[in-house]
N, C-alpha and C positions, 0 to 999 in steps of 0.2 A: 736585184731581181728575185733571187732565190730567197732572200730574207722576206721580202714582201709576200711571196707566195706562201712561205711557211707561216707568217703571221696570219694571212687570210685563212689558212687551213686550221690554225689553232683557234681563230675566232669562230669558225664554223663548228668545230668540235665542241667548244664552250657553249655555243648557242644550242646545239643538239642536247647536250647534257642538261642545260638549263630547262629545255623544253621537257625533257624526260622527268626531271625532278618536279616540274610544275604539274606534269601529268600524274605522277605518282601521288603528289600532295593533293591534287584535285580528286583523285580516286578515293583518298582517305576521307576527304571532306564530303564527297558524294555518299560514301558509306555512312557517315554520321547523318547527313541530310536525309538519306533514304530510310534509315532506321527510325529516325525522329518522325518523318513523314508517315511511315507505315504505322507506328505507334499512335500517332495522332488520329489517323483515319480509323484505326481499330477502336479508339476510345470515343469515336462518334464526332469528331470535329469535321467541319466541312472541308472539302478539297482545297479551297483557296487558303483557309487558315492553316491546314496541314502543310501546305507548300511553303507559306511564309515562315513558319516556325522551323521547319526542316532546313530551308535554305539559309535562314539566319544563323543557325547553329553551324552549318557547313562553312558560311562565309567567315565566321570568326576563326574557325580552324585554318582555313586556307590563307587568311591574312597572317596569322602567326607563323604558318609554315613558309609563306612567301618571304617575310622579312628575315626569318631565322635560318632558313636552309636554301631556298631556291635562287633568289636574286642577289647578286653582289653589288649592283649599281642601284642607287636610289636617287631620284631626281630632286625630291623635296627635302629640305632640312627640317621643316615643322612636321612632326609626327602626327599631330592632331589633324592638320590639313591633309597629310598623307592618307591617314585613315578615313577621313571624310571623302576624299576622291575614290579610295578603294571601295568604300561602302556605297558611293554613288553609282560606280560601275556595277557593283553587286545589285543595287536597286534596279538598274536597267536590265540586268540579267534576270532578276526576279520578275520584272514586268514581262520580259520575253518568255520566261518560264510559265507564268500564269496564262499568257495568251496561247502558247503552244499546247499546254495541258488541256485548256479548254477546247481548243480546236481538235486535238486528238482524241479526247475522251467523249466529247459532245457530238462533234460532226463526223468523226470516223469510227466511233464506238470502240476505241482501243481501251483495253484494261488499264486503270489508273497507274499501276506499278510499271507496266510496259511503256506507257506514255511518258512516265517520269524519267525512265532510262534514255529513251529517244530524245527527249527534251535536253536532258543533261549533256548529251554529246554536242548538241548545237550551241548551247549556252557556254560550254567549255571554251570552244573556239573563240567566241565573242569576248569572253572575260580575259582569256590569255592575251589576245591581241591588244585589247583596250588597256589593260593594266600594264603590260610590258611597255607600250608606247607612252602612256601618260605618267607612269610612276617609276619604272624600273629600267630606264634607259638614260644614260647620261646625255645631256644636251648635245654634245659634240659627237655622239654616235649616230645622230639622225641624219640621214643623207637627203 
């Protein structure tokens, strides 16, 4: 009974540490995303193009950090399929980003940079949950 409680405690600590590492990695990716986004807008690109380019650069960084630093379990053996699923989740996140940016800037007249940061928080949660479940959880870890 004590061993089981200790195991559960260790699992929770590991899960929290993993989440914090993903958060820090996402913050780095968001930094890259936002800088590229701001530079693209500064150089006259449309909002949607700037978001696409920034998000893509951030996604490449978060994938690398996810497999190199954050997650110890990997569900798929084929790394090409893994990246494809990772990118598909990113694509859904990008679609969500585009919709939210449009709503916040057009409908609510929020500054594009502020809208980007609000959107990033919402998309972060979506991406973490989807990627953790689909790619970085062993099959026998799902309850």
